[in-house]
N, C-alpha and C positions, 0 to 999 in steps of 0.2 A: 473282567477286569475293567476298572474305570479309566477312561481316557482323560489325561490331564492337559487342558488347554489354557492353563494359567500363563499370563504374560502381562507386562505393563500396559496400562491403558493408553499411553502415548503411542506405543508401537501398533496397537489395535486401531487407533484413530488414524494414524499415518497410513496404514494399510487400506483402511476404508476409503480415505481421500484418494489414494492412488488407484484403487480399483474402480471408483466411479469418476475418475478424471476430474477431480475437484481441487487438486493442489493449486493450480493457477488461480482459480476463483478465490480460494481461501487466502492466498497471498495478496490478492487485490483488496479483499476486505480488511486484512491486517494493515495494509498500507493506508487506506482511507481512515481507519480508526486511529492510526497513530499520527495523523496530520497535525493535530493540535499539540501533541507532545513534542514533535520534531520542530515545527515551525514557530511555536509559541502562541500564547493566547491572543496577542495583538493581531497577528496575521490570521489566526483562526476566526476571530470575530469579524474580520473583513472579507472572509471567504464565504461566498454565497452558494457555491456548488462545486462538487468534486465528482468527475466522471472518468472512468477508465474504459477506453475503447481501442482495440487493436494495439495494445501495449503502449498507448499514449495516455497520459494523465491530463485531463482538461480541468483547469482551475479557473472558476469565475470569481472575480474580485470586485468589491464595491468601491475601490479606491484606485484611481488612475496612477497616482504617484507610487503607490505600493506595487502595482502591476509592473511598472517600469523598473523598480528596484529588484523585484524578484526575477524579472526577465533577464537582467544582467547576471544574476547568480544561479540561473537555471541548471547549469551543469553540476554545481555543488549540491543543489537541492535534489537533483536526480540521484546522485551518489548517496546522500543521506537517507533518502526514502528507501532505496533498494537495500542499503545496509541494515536499516531498521527491520525489514522483513526477513533478511537473511538470504535472499536470492534475488535475481534480476526479474522484477515483475513488470517494470515499465522501461521503455527505451527513450522516451521523450516527455517533456513537460511543456504544455501549452497554456499560456495565461491569456485570459480574455476578460 
């Protein structure tokens, strides 16, 4: 008798990510890839680097005035980024 292993690809990929403990890394990649969509083209164009380390997002910006504006809104930005991914990927945003 033939064994039937049919299932949706999404569940197979989710199981694969869970098995190899890649869920967190995948969330980080989604967050970085959605930066321009969430923050807008103007902010993305002035962003020189995005790094996630120890649940902190380090954002390097080329504009000091923009850095100050974003610093004041960092709690809202943190909430928007985690919402876009669908789970808590980062606990803090650091602008440099």
